[in-house]
C-alpha positions as CSV (number, residue, x, y, z in Angstrom):
1,M,0.1,0.1,-0.1
2,V,1.5,3.5,-1.0
3,F,-0.3,6.8,-0.9
4,I,1.2,9.4,-3.1
5,G,0.3,13.2,-2.8
6,N,2.4,15.3,-5.0
7,N,5.8,13.3,-4.5
8,P,7.2,11.4,-7.5
9,V,6.1,7.9,-8.3
10,R,9.1,5.6,-8.3
11,P,9.2,2.2,-9.8
12,V,10.2,-0.6,-7.9
13,H,13.1,-2.8,-9.2
14,S,16.3,-4.7,-8.3
15,A,19.1,-5.8,-10.3
16,D,19.7,-8.5,-7.9
17,N,16.3,-10.1,-7.7
18,P,14.6,-10.0,-11.1
19,Y,11.1,-11.3,-9.4
20,L,10.8,-8.3,-7.6
21,S,9.4,-6.1,-10.2
22,R,6.6,-8.8,-10.9
23,W,6.2,-9.7,-7.5
24,Y,5.5,-5.8,-6.6
25,I,3.1,-5.2,-9.8
26,A,0.9,-8.0,-8.3
27,N,1.0,-7.3,-5.1
28,S,0.4,-3.5,-4.5
29,I,-1.9,-0.8,-4.8
30,V,-0.5,2.7,-5.1
31,F,-3.0,5.6,-4.5
32,V,-2.3,8.7,-6.1
33,S,-3.8,12.3,-5.6
34,Y,-6.2,13.3,-8.4
35,T,-4.0,16.6,-8.5
36,H,-0.6,14.8,-9.5
37,S,1.0,15.3,-12.6
38,L,0.9,11.5,-13.1
39,W,-2.6,12.1,-14.5
40,N,-1.9,15.1,-16.8
41,G,-2.0,14.1,-20.3
42,D,-3.3,11.2,-22.2
43,R,0.1,8.9,-21.7
44,K,-0.2,5.7,-20.4
45,T,0.8,5.0,-16.9
46,S,3.5,2.4,-16.4
47,K,3.2,-1.0,-14.7
48,R,6.4,-0.6,-12.9
49,Y,5.0,1.8,-10.8
50,G,2.4,-0.8,-9.5
51,K,-1.3,-1.0,-9.6
52,L,-2.1,2.9,-9.5
53,Q,-5.5,4.0,-8.5
54,K,-6.5,7.7,-8.8
55,S,-7.4,9.0,-5.5
56,P,-10.5,11.6,-5.2
57,E,-8.4,13.2,-2.5
58,K,-5.5,15.6,-2.4
59,Q,-4.0,15.3,0.9
60,L,-2.4,12.3,2.2
61,H,-4.3,12.3,5.5
62,D,-7.6,12.3,3.6
63,M,-6.3,9.5,1.3
64,I,-5.5,7.1,4.3
65,S,-9.0,8.1,5.6
66,R,-11.0,7.4,2.5
67,H,-9.1,4.3,1.4
68,K,-8.9,2.6,5.0
69,D,-11.3,0.1,4.3
70,E,-10.1,-1.0,1.1
71,T,-6.4,-1.1,2.6
72,L,-7.4,-3.3,5.5
73,A,-9.1,-6.0,3.1
74,F,-6.3,-5.6,1.2
75,I,-4.0,-6.6,3.9
76,E,-6.5,-9.1,5.4
77,A,-6.7,-10.8,1.9
78,R,-3.0,-11.2,1.7
79,A,-2.5,-12.2,5.4
80,K,-4.8,-15.2,4.8
81,V,-3.0,-16.0,1.5
82,G,0.4,-15.8,2.9
83,G,-0.6,-17.8,6.3
84,S,-1.5,-21.1,4.0
85,K,1.5,-23.3,4.0
86,S,-0.1,-25.7,1.6
87,E,0.3,-23.4,-1.4
88,T,2.8,-24.4,-4.0
89,S,5.8,-22.3,-4.6
90,S,5.7,-19.6,-7.4
91,E,7.9,-16.9,-8.5
92,A,6.1,-14.3,-6.4
93,E,7.1,-16.6,-3.2
94,L,10.6,-16.6,-4.0
95,V,11.0,-12.8,-3.1
96,S,11.8,-12.3,0.4
97,K,11.2,-9.4,2.6
98,D,14.6,-8.4,3.2
99,D,14.9,-8.4,-0.6
100,I,12.0,-5.9,-0.9
101,V,13.5,-3.7,2.1
102,M,16.9,-3.5,0.8
103,S,15.6,-2.3,-2.7
104,L,13.4,0.3,-1.1
105,E,16.3,1.5,0.9
106,K,18.8,2.0,-2.3
């Protein structure tokens, strides 16, 4: 979950882990304020930024409040899936939490 007012939208990638970008695209929601320059023009948004959603709110605290239920449902759904050990391994599961944190710190 990411909330962006008017800060730049950054892609998530890693030279060390080629699966990180695909994992991020499949497991992210990025709420971006309707006032962000990303929405100006007719250009297509890149998947590298995750699943972008235009928020009708301008300020971060308003965005978080508006999308609270959606955020909690998203996290709850991911927690249920992640808690099941019977699932088969996939590329998305090969990305560790440490890889994600290290990539975001770079």
